[in-house]
N, C-alpha and C positions, 0 to 999 in steps of 0.2 A: 283239375277237378276229380274228386274221389268218385269211385263207382260203387254203389251200394246194391247188392244182389239180395237174395232171399236170406233168411236167417240161416238155413242150412249151408247155402254157398259161402256165406261170409265166414263161417267157422271152419272151413276147409283150410289145411295148410296149403302152401304154394305147390302146385303140381299134383300128381296122383298121390294119395295117401289116405290116412285114417279119416273117416267122416266125423262129423260133430257128434253123431250118436256114440261112436267109439270113445270120444274124449269125455263123454258123460259117465263112462263106467269108472267106478272108484278104482284109482291106482293105475289106469291105463296109460296116463302120461308117462309115469315112470318106465313103463315098458318100452317107450321109444326114446327114453333118455331125456325127457323134458319135465321140469317142475311146472307147477301151475303158473307161477309168476313168469317164467320163461315163455311159456306158451302164450299168456296174455300179452306179453310185450311183442312177441312175434305176430300175433293177430293184429296188434295196433299198428304195426309198421305198414305205411302205405295209406292208412286212415287218418292219421294225425301228422302234424308238421314235425319235422325232425327236432328233437330236443324236448318235445312235450309228452313223450310216451309215459312219463312217470307222474304226470300232473293228476292232482285231485281237486275237488271243490267241496268247500263247506259253505252252504247257503244257510245264513241265519235269516229267518223270515220273522220280521218284527210285527207279529199278529196284532191288530188293533189299530195300527197307523200312528207312529210317533209324530209329534209336533215338531216340524222341521224348524219353525220359527223360534222354538224354545230350546232347541238342542244343537243343530248344525248349520243353520242359516239365519242367524239372529239379525235383528233390525233394530239396533240400539238408538238410532236417530228417528225412528218412526214415532208417532203418538203412542201414549201409554196403552190404549186399547189395542194397539197392534204388537208393540214390542214385548208386552207381558212383563212378569215380575222379576225375571232373572237377567243376570249380567254376563257379558262375554268375558272369557279369559283368554290370555296368550297361550300358545301351544308350541310344541317343538317344530312346528312347520311354520315358515315365514308366510305361507300362502293363506292361512286361514285361522280364525279364532273359533272357539267353541264355547258352549254354555258352561257356567260355573257348576252345572249339574253333572258334568263330565270331566272331572279333574284327571282321572286316569287315562281317559282317551287322549287328553291334551298331552300326556307324557309320552305317548306312542304315536303321535300325529304325523311323524315323519315316515311311518310305516304304511299308512293307509291314505286313500284319496277319496275325495267327496265329489258326487255328481249332483249339483244343486238345481238342475233344470228338468228333472223327471216329471212326466205327466201321463195321463191316459184319459180316454174319452169314454170309458165305460161308466156305468151306473155308480153313484157314490155309496155302494154298500160293500161290506167286507168281502163276501164270497166272490163278487165280480172281479175285484181287485186281486184276490187270491189266485184265481185261475189265470188272469192276464199276466201277472208278474212272475208266475212260476213257469209258465208255458210259452209266453210271448204273445199269446192270442186270446181274444175273447171267443168263447165257444159259441158256435152258431150252426144251425142246420142239423142239429143232432150230433155234430162232430166234436168229440172231446179230445182236445190235443193232449199229447203226453207231456208229463213233467219234464223239464230239462234233465233230471236225473235219470228218468226212464230212458230217454233217447240216448244218453251217454252209456247206460248199461246195455241197451240194445245194440248199439254200434261196437262197443269195445269188450263187453262181457266182463266176467269177474276175473280178478287176478290172485285170488286167494280163496280159502274155504269159506270166507264170508261173502254175503251178497255184494253186488256191485253198487247197489242204491239202498241207503238205510235212511229212515226218518226217526228223529228223536224228539221228544220221549214217546210220542204216539201221533197218529194222524190228527189233523185239525178237526174240531167239533162243529157246532152250528155257528153260522155267521149272520143270520137273520134273513138271508134272501132265498134259502132253500135252494141254492145252486151247487153244482159239483165244485169241490174246492181246488181242484187241479193237482192234488197229490196222488196221482194214479198213473198207470200205463196208457190210459186213453185208448185210441184205436190201435195201439201196438198190442193190446191184449193184457189180461190180468197176469200173465207170466212175467210181465215187466212192471208190475206194481212194486213199490218199495217194500223192504222188510221193515215193519214198525216195531219198535221196541216194546211198546205197551207195558211200560213200568217206569217208575221214578227212580233214577239212579242215585238220588240223595237219600233215599230211605236206608236205614241200617241193615235191613235184610234183603236189599236189592239182589234179585236174581232174574235171569232171563229164562222164562219157562221151557223154551225149545233147545236151551243149551245145558241141560243137566248132564252130569258125567254118565257114561254108558251104564254103570252098575245102578244108576237111579232112574234110568229110563224104562218106563213100563214095557214089559216083555210084550203085553198085548198090543201096546202102541206100536212097537216096532214090527210086530207080526202083521198089523194092518197095512203098514207101509209095504211090507214084502208081497202081501196078497195083492195090493194095487198093481205092484210091479208084474206079478205073475199074470194078471188079467190081460196086461199088454202083450206079454209074451205068447199067451195062449191064443190070442186073437191075431197074431202077426199077419197071416195071409190076407185077411180082410181089412186090417186096421193100420198095419205098419206104415203105409205111405201117406196116411192122413195127417193133417196138422194137429187134430186133437191127440193123436198118439205121441207126436213129437212133444207137445206141451206136457202131457202127462208124464212121459218119460223124464223130461227135463225137470219137472216139478219134484218128482219122486227123488231124484238124485240130489237136487239142490236141497230139499229138506233133510235128506239122510246125511249128506255131507255136513251141514250145519249142525245137526243134532250130535253128531259123533266127533266133531272136530275139537281137538285140544286147543288149536290155534284160535278158533272162534271163542271158545270159553275164556281163554286168557285175555283176548282183546276186550272182552266186556267186563272183566274182572277188575274193578276199580280199587279193590283191596290191595292190589299189587302196587298202587301209587303210594309214595310217601304222604303222610297226613299233611305236611307243610304244603305240598303241591295241591292237594284237594282243597285245603283252606285258602290257597292263593286264588283259586277259581270261585270260591264261595261255596258254602255247604247248603245249597239250594238246588232245586230242580234245573234251572237253567245253567247255573255254574257247572254242575256235574255233567250235564249234557255236552257243554263245551269241552270239558276234559275228555269225555268218553269219545267225542268226535276226533280229537287229536290221537287218541289211541287207535281209533278205527282207520284213520289215514295211515298211521304206521303199519297197521296189519293188512294194508292193501285195498281198502274200500275206496272206490273211485268218487262217489258222490254221497255226501251226507246233508240232509236238511235238518236243521234245528228249529223247532217252533218255539219261540220264546214263550208263548201262552197257547192254550189249546182252544179257547173259545173266548168271545168277548162278554159272556154272561157268567156271573157268579164268581168272578176272580178279578183282582186288580191288575189291569193291563195298560197298554198304551192308549186305550180308547177313552180319552179324557173329555167327555162331555161336561164334566164338572159336578155332576150330582148323581146320587143313587138312582138306578143300579149300576151306573157306570163309574168310571174313576174320576177322582177330583185332581186338581192341580197339585194338592198336597200329597196324594197317593203317588203321583208320578215322581215328585221330588224326594219323598221318604221312603218309598218302596221300590218302585220300578227302576228308576235311574241308578241308585247305588248297586243294585243287583246287576244290572246290564253293564254298567261301567267297569265293575270289577272283573266280571266273567270275560267280556270282549278284550280288555286290555291284556288279561292273563293269557288268553288264547294266542293273541298276536305275539306277545313276548315269548311265550313257550315254543311256538312254532319257530321264531326267529333264532332262539338260543339253541335249538336242536337242529338247525340247518334245514328246516323243513318248509320255510315260508316261501321260498322261491318256486317250489313245486306244489304249493297248496294255495289255491284262490279262496279267500274268504269274502263272500259277497253278502253284504247287509241290505236286504231288500224289504219292502213294505208295500201294503195295498194301496196307500195314498198318504198324503199329509193332513194337516189340520187347517182350519179356516184361519185367514190372516187376522180376523177380528175376534177378540175374546167375546164369548157369549155371555148372557146375563148371569149364568151360574158360575162364571169364572173359569170355564173350560173352553175348548175348541171343538168344533164339529168336523165331519168328514170333508175332505177337500182333494179330489183327485187331479185338480188342475195344476198342481205344483207340489213337489216334494223332494226329499234328498235321499240318495242311496249311497252306500260306500263300498269300496273295493280294496283289498289288500293282498299281497303275495301274488303267486301265479303269473309272474310277469309284469304285474302292475307296478309302476314307479310310485312310491309313496309321497305324501306331503303336497299333493296337488289338489286343485279345484277345477273341475270341468263344468262349463255352463254357469249360468247366473239366473236368479229370480229377479223380479222387479222390485221396486223400493219397499213394497209391503209383503213380499213373499207369496203373492197371489198367483203369478203366472211366470212361465220362463221368459226371461229378457234376452238370453243368449243360448244358443246351442240346445234347443228342445230335444229331449230324449224319450222315447216311448218304451213300452214293455218288451217289444221285439228287439230294440237295440240293446237292452240290458241282457236279455237271454242271449243274443248273439255274442255279446261280450264274454259271457261265460263259455260259450262254445269255442270262441277264439282262444281264450286262455287255455282251454283243454286240447287245443291244436286241431279241432274240427273245422270243417269248411262249412260255414253257416249258409252258403248258397246252394248246398246240395240237397238231396231229396230222400225221404223215406218212402217205403210202400205204404200208402195210406188206405183209407176205406175203399172197399171194392177193388183193391189192387192198384188204384191209380196213384201216380207219383204225389207226394205231399212235401212241400219245402220245409226244411228245418225252420226257417224263419220267413215272414212275409216279404214280398218284393218291396225294396226300398229301405229295409232295415239293415243297419251296419253296426259292427262292433264299435265301441267307443275307443278309437285308436289312440286318442290323446293319452289315455290312461297308461299306455305301453310305451311312451316315448319320453 
């Protein structure tokens, strides 16, 4: 079992040596003969299973709740009001068929596996599912559990000039329940919130505001950053030992490193990709986010979350209630599925062709599924009692099915899987021990996952 100490202690090299503060100084790693990737790898040793030090995760969060029955867990022998209008097709895996809406998924089905028995007991509202599926817990008692990416970043830190945890294209918007959405550092603090892109990478003039070349960064802006740093230095005697000083110092250096890094600018620069590759992913927001995620993994980002959509209001999404202001079955068939099918399959193929899939977990999660019975508007409503998630790469054996739903896709019939199990699976792929603890609220130990949750070990065998 791993031993997690304070953030300062965790970042010390083995034995006496430079402190975490020393390593925050720009260029100080070079002074002791270490590059940032070398330092990150050294820091990860002992915290992750051997062989997992270079693992990353791309979490695709299917905001809105895809219909498992119409896509990944079809019921062709059920009555028409259950099976819906779509037909199953054969895939490259002997273990499962998929919907005719996902022909490109079918061609790479040997590279990903399905978990068809997911469920949760939270409210059937979007944001309740958002927080549970991304953190492994329902928030209660005022405690906001950190996102799995924030936990990963906290434990392992960055391994390049880029942040350890990035959200594309931006944080989720409203879900209708007015609840925290789970895409934050939670009780770990705002220093462990993700870096959110806040831009659409499919736009012709796409640029990341905080990554302008040095000659285009406002002198006044940099001066403000330097003054913030000087305030810390001037107040050293009274302030240096406090947590606030540590966070302010870290945030200054993180922001400065990001703003001035050639590596960071190049990682986000999609113009460096051949147009054929960009078009392979799809020239839309989700497709270009998937391509950008691949580039970020190549540049050392440990954890990327891609929001397929930003809100369930005002745009066509997986939220197929069937009539306005929500998405219709036709909208899913003609807009959502072609976009998703193209980008997901391109990401899996691209990672595999570049030799990156074994070290990159691609987790396709959702807040819930859809009702087994088609509603009067021709759509399906919220249904947390049963849904499907997918996993590829990161040690996962493709072409498998874990668990099963009942004859109408209403409830798990075999191997029920909860949010904690899904998040534990992500931690397991990254080489982390899901049974260990973080320093939680008021300094008390806080388990990475709840008691009784386990990784889905079948995915890895």
